[in-house]
C-alpha positions in Angstrom: 9.0 7.6 -3.0 10.1 5.3 -0.3 7.8 2.8 1.4 4.2 3.4 2.5 1.5 2.8 5.1 3.4 4.7 7.8 2.5 8.0 9.4 5.4 9.9 10.7 5.4 11.1 14.3 7.7 13.6 15.9 9.3 10.8 18.0 10.4 9.1 14.8 13.1 11.8 14.4 16.7 10.7 14.7 17.2 13.9 16.8 15.8 12.1 19.8 17.6 13.9 22.6 17.4 17.5 23.7 20.2 19.9 23.0 23.0 19.7 25.4 26.3 21.3 26.0 28.1 18.5 24.2 25.9 18.6 21.1 27.6 19.3 17.8 25.4 21.6 15.8 26.8 20.1 12.5 25.7 16.6 13.6 22.3 17.9 14.7 21.8 19.8 11.4 22.8 16.8 9.4 20.3 14.6 11.3 17.6 17.2 10.7 18.4 17.2 7.0 18.2 13.3 6.9 14.9 13.4 8.9 13.4 15.9 6.5 14.5 14.0 3.4 13.0 10.9 4.9 9.7 12.7 5.6 9.6 14.3 2.2 10.2 11.1 0.3 8.0 8.6 2.2 4.8 7.5 0.5 1.7 9.0 2.1 -0.8 6.3 1.2 -4.0 8.1 2.3 -3.0 11.3 0.5 -2.1 9.4 -2.6 -5.5 7.7 -2.7 -7.1 11.1 -2.2 -5.0 12.7 -4.9 -6.1 10.0 -7.3 -9.7 10.0 -6.4 -10.7 10.6 -10.0 -8.9 7.5 -11.1 -10.5 5.4 -8.4 -14.0 6.8 -9.1 -13.4 5.9 -12.7 -13.3 2.2 -11.8 -17.1 2.1 -11.1 -17.8 0.3 -14.4 -14.9 -2.1 -14.2 -16.2 -5.7 -14.2 -12.9 -7.6 -14.4 -9.7 -7.0 -12.3 -6.5 -8.9 -12.8 -3.9 -8.8 -10.1 -0.6 -9.9 -11.6 2.7 -10.4 -9.7 1.4 -8.5 -6.6 2.4 -9.5 -3.1 -0.9 -8.4 -1.6 0.9 -7.4 1.6 -0.9 -5.7 4.4 0.5 -2.3 3.4 -1.3 -2.7 0.0 -4.7 -3.1 1.7 -5.7 0.6 1.6 -5.4 0.5 -2.2 -7.3 -2.7 -2.6 -9.9 -1.5 -0.2 -10.4 1.7 -2.3 -10.7 -0.4 -5.5 -13.3 -2.5 -3.7 -15.3 0.6 -2.6 -15.5 1.7 -6.3 -16.5 -1.6 -8.1 -19.6 -3.7 -7.8 -18.4 -6.6 -5.5 -21.4 -8.7 -6.5 -20.5 -8.9 -10.1 -16.8 -7.9 -10.6 -14.6 -10.9 -11.4 -11.1 -11.0 -10.0 -8.1 -13.0 -11.4 -5.2 -13.3 -9.0 -1.7 -14.5 -9.9 -0.2 -17.4 -8.0 3.4 -17.8 -7.0 4.1 -20.7 -4.8 1.3 -22.1 -2.6 -2.2 -21.9 -4.0 -3.8 -22.5 -0.6 -1.8 -19.7 1.0 -2.7 -17.3 -1.8 -6.4 -18.2 -1.5 -6.2 -17.6 2.3 -4.4 -14.3 1.8 -6.8 -12.9 -0.8 -9.8 -14.6 0.8 -9.6 -12.1 3.7 -11.2 -9.5 1.4 -15.0 -9.5 1.2 -15.2 -10.9 -2.3 -17.3 -14.0 -3.0 -15.0 -16.9 -3.7 -16.9 -17.8 -6.9 -15.8 -14.4 -8.4 -12.1 -15.1 -7.8 -9.9 -17.2 -10.1 -6.3 -18.0 -9.3 -3.8 -18.5 -12.1 -0.1 -18.7 -12.6 1.5 -15.7 -14.3 2.2 -17.8 -17.3 -1.6 -18.3 -17.8 -2.3 -14.5 -18.0 
């Protein structure tokens, strides 16, 4: 699968102009093929979370989560949000790997509603 956190809209097609007398059907068909391949291989985040609902529900008793080598990018938020919905945020301990600036990492992960006293930051070498 390619990428994630994007919902495809009809205007995202490469076939952006109406058929005209100068259109080459081979080019248009080729673009339609590429458009369909792109749509078929793009990661549907919400659907993947739904399809893996049993896995996420099984996290209810997890009391320790380790995030290792993860970028924590905005596109990853739906997965982290779903994990947080399943675990007890008042007791679950989180260990987050650091690469680079500790303060930047704390600010990044600190956006999630997890009590700071439940989060530990470590370099990957310390895992």
